[in-house]
C-alpha positions as CSV (number, residue, x, y, z in Angstrom):
1,X,110.0,77.0,111.0
2,X,110.5,79.1,113.9
3,X,108.3,77.9,117.1
4,X,106.9,80.2,119.4
5,X,109.1,79.2,122.4
6,X,112.8,78.9,122.5
7,X,113.5,75.3,123.3
8,X,116.2,72.6,123.1
9,X,115.7,69.0,122.2
10,X,116.8,65.4,122.8
11,X,115.8,63.3,119.9
12,X,114.0,60.0,120.3
13,X,115.3,56.6,119.4
14,X,112.5,56.2,117.1
15,X,112.2,57.7,113.9
16,X,108.6,58.3,113.7
17,X,105.7,58.8,116.1
18,X,107.9,59.1,119.3
19,X,106.4,59.9,122.5
20,X,106.6,63.4,123.0
21,X,107.7,64.7,126.7
22,X,107.8,68.8,127.1
23,X,109.5,70.2,130.2
24,X,108.3,73.5,131.6
25,X,110.7,74.8,134.3
26,X,110.0,76.9,137.2
27,X,110.1,80.5,138.0
28,X,113.5,82.5,137.5
29,X,115.1,79.3,135.6
30,X,115.3,78.4,131.9
31,X,115.5,75.6,129.5
32,X,118.6,74.0,131.0
33,X,117.3,73.2,134.4
34,X,115.0,70.2,133.9
35,X,117.0,69.0,130.7
36,X,119.6,67.5,133.2
37,X,116.7,64.6,133.6
38,X,116.6,63.8,129.7
39,X,119.9,61.8,129.8
40,X,118.2,59.4,132.4
41,X,114.7,59.0,130.8
42,X,113.6,56.2,128.2
43,X,115.4,56.8,125.0
44,X,112.3,56.3,122.9
45,X,111.0,59.8,124.3
46,X,111.6,62.8,122.2
47,X,112.2,65.5,124.7
48,X,111.8,69.2,124.4
49,X,112.6,71.6,127.2
50,X,111.2,75.0,126.6
51,X,112.0,78.5,127.7
52,X,109.4,80.7,129.5
53,X,108.5,83.8,127.7
54,X,109.3,86.7,130.3
55,X,112.9,87.2,130.6
56,X,114.0,88.3,134.2
57,X,116.5,90.5,135.6
58,X,119.6,89.7,135.7
59,X,118.7,86.5,134.7
60,X,116.0,83.4,134.4
61,X,112.7,83.5,132.8
62,X,109.0,83.3,134.2
63,X,105.8,82.0,132.9
64,X,104.1,85.0,134.6
65,X,105.0,87.8,137.1
66,X,104.8,87.2,140.7
67,X,104.1,90.7,142.2
68,X,105.0,91.4,146.0
69,X,103.6,94.3,147.9
70,X,104.9,96.4,150.8
71,X,103.8,93.6,153.4
72,X,105.1,90.8,151.2
73,X,102.2,89.4,150.3
74,X,102.3,88.3,146.7
75,X,100.0,87.7,144.0
76,X,100.1,86.2,140.4
77,X,99.6,88.1,137.4
78,X,96.8,85.7,136.0
79,X,96.6,87.5,132.6
80,X,100.0,86.7,131.8
81,X,99.8,83.1,133.2
82,X,96.7,82.5,131.1
83,X,98.7,83.8,127.8
84,X,101.4,81.4,128.7
85,X,99.0,78.5,128.9
86,X,97.5,79.4,125.4
87,X,101.5,79.9,124.2
88,X,102.3,76.2,125.6
89,X,98.9,74.8,123.9
90,X,99.9,76.2,120.8
91,X,103.6,75.1,121.1
92,X,102.4,71.5,121.7
93,X,100.6,71.8,118.1
94,X,103.8,73.4,116.6
95,X,106.0,70.7,117.8
96,X,103.8,68.0,116.8
97,X,104.1,69.4,113.3
98,X,107.8,69.9,113.4
99,X,109.0,67.0,114.7
100,X,108.6,63.2,114.2
101,X,106.3,62.6,117.3
102,X,102.8,61.2,118.2
103,X,100.4,63.9,118.8
104,X,98.3,61.5,120.7
105,X,101.0,60.6,123.2
106,X,102.2,64.0,124.8
107,X,103.5,64.1,128.3
108,X,104.0,67.8,130.1
109,X,106.7,67.5,132.7
110,X,106.4,70.8,134.8
111,X,108.2,72.1,138.1
112,X,106.9,74.7,140.1
113,X,105.4,77.5,138.1
114,X,105.9,75.2,135.2
115,X,103.7,72.6,137.1
116,X,101.0,75.4,137.6
117,X,100.9,75.8,134.2
118,X,101.0,72.3,133.1
119,X,97.6,71.8,135.0
120,X,96.2,74.6,133.3
121,X,96.9,73.4,130.1
122,X,96.1,70.0,130.5
123,X,92.6,70.8,132.0
124,X,91.9,73.6,129.4
125,X,93.1,71.6,126.4
126,X,92.8,68.0,127.5
127,X,92.9,66.9,123.9
128,X,96.5,67.9,123.4
129,X,97.7,65.9,126.4
130,X,97.9,62.5,127.7
131,X,100.2,62.3,130.9
132,X,101.3,65.1,133.4
133,X,104.2,65.1,135.7
134,X,103.4,67.8,138.2
135,X,106.4,68.4,140.5
136,X,106.3,70.9,143.2
137,X,103.3,72.9,142.1
138,X,99.4,73.1,142.5
139,X,96.4,73.6,140.7
140,X,95.5,77.4,140.4
141,X,91.8,77.4,139.4
142,X,92.0,81.2,137.9
143,X,94.5,80.0,135.3
144,X,92.1,77.4,134.0
145,X,89.5,78.0,131.1
146,X,85.8,78.6,132.9
147,X,84.5,75.6,131.1
148,X,87.2,72.7,132.0
149,X,84.5,70.7,133.6
150,X,82.5,70.3,130.6
151,X,85.4,68.6,128.4
152,X,86.4,65.1,127.9
153,X,89.2,64.6,130.6
154,X,88.5,60.9,131.0
155,X,92.2,59.8,129.3
156,X,94.3,62.2,131.6
157,X,96.7,60.8,134.1
158,X,98.8,62.9,136.5
159,X,101.7,62.2,138.7
160,X,101.9,64.9,141.2
161,X,104.6,65.2,143.9
162,X,105.8,67.7,146.4
163,X,108.5,68.2,149.3
164,X,106.9,68.0,152.7
165,X,109.2,71.0,153.9
166,X,108.6,73.2,150.7
167,X,109.5,76.5,152.0
168,X,108.4,78.2,148.7
169,X,105.1,76.4,147.7
170,X,103.3,75.3,151.2
171,X,102.6,71.2,150.9
172,X,98.9,72.0,152.2
173,X,98.3,73.7,148.3
174,X,99.6,70.6,146.6
175,X,97.8,68.3,148.8
176,X,94.3,69.7,147.5
177,X,95.3,68.4,143.9
178,X,94.2,64.7,144.3
179,X,90.8,65.7,145.5
180,X,90.5,68.3,142.6
181,X,91.7,65.6,140.2
182,X,89.3,62.9,141.9
183,X,86.4,65.2,141.8
184,X,86.7,65.2,137.9
185,X,87.5,61.1,137.8
186,X,91.0,62.0,136.6
187,X,93.5,59.3,137.4
188,X,96.2,60.4,139.4
189,X,99.2,59.5,142.1
190,X,100.2,61.8,144.6
191,X,103.6,61.6,146.5
192,X,105.7,63.7,149.2
193,X,109.1,63.6,150.1
194,X,111.1,65.1,153.0
195,X,112.9,68.0,150.8
196,X,112.2,71.7,150.3
197,X,111.4,73.1,146.9
198,X,113.2,70.5,144.8
199,X,113.0,66.8,143.2
200,X,114.7,64.3,145.6
201,X,116.4,61.5,143.6
202,X,113.6,59.0,145.2
203,X,111.2,61.5,143.5
204,X,112.8,61.4,140.3
205,X,112.9,57.5,139.8
206,X,109.5,57.0,141.3
207,X,108.1,59.5,138.3
208,X,110.5,57.9,135.9
209,X,109.0,54.4,136.6
210,X,105.4,55.8,136.6
211,X,106.3,57.3,133.0
212,X,107.9,54.4,131.5
213,X,104.6,52.1,132.3
214,X,102.7,54.8,130.1
215,X,104.5,55.6,127.1
């Protein structure tokens, strides 16, 4: 079976019903970027790292285009983002059918643009996801389905983190996520680290510990 997104995998130590972790990289990167985390994560996880669908020049991939005008204002291609949101949701179903994983124990791990999409997938399709690790991103409400407030999100659990000196995505944008999630009565943890647009070692060990308690 050809799945809809190119991806690489790290099999689980479990032969059946493995907890599934799907990694979604940031703008201009690829499936190898976050996969470097895999060897440090619990062996019972079945890990899939996916490649975003839009190739960039000269290399890398994007979940949606970011456009710049003459004044260096930038805006997101929301139509592309919504398409990618639905593609990831569909990919979750494909992966659960293809691999020996537990469809009721799916974690999304995103970085930057991959985090923005992970928020959108989890809040639009909460029935497909259990845990979300949201690194260096923010909630973009225009990428979430209109009726998301009426869905059952009571089981979701978010780990959110950001660099306090992030020069790509302002930390103020990320700081809005906890209140947004609290308003929906969604469990969440939020941390900041004194780094830019990246994942500090202590950030990795904190979300690893968070995840170990939930799989």
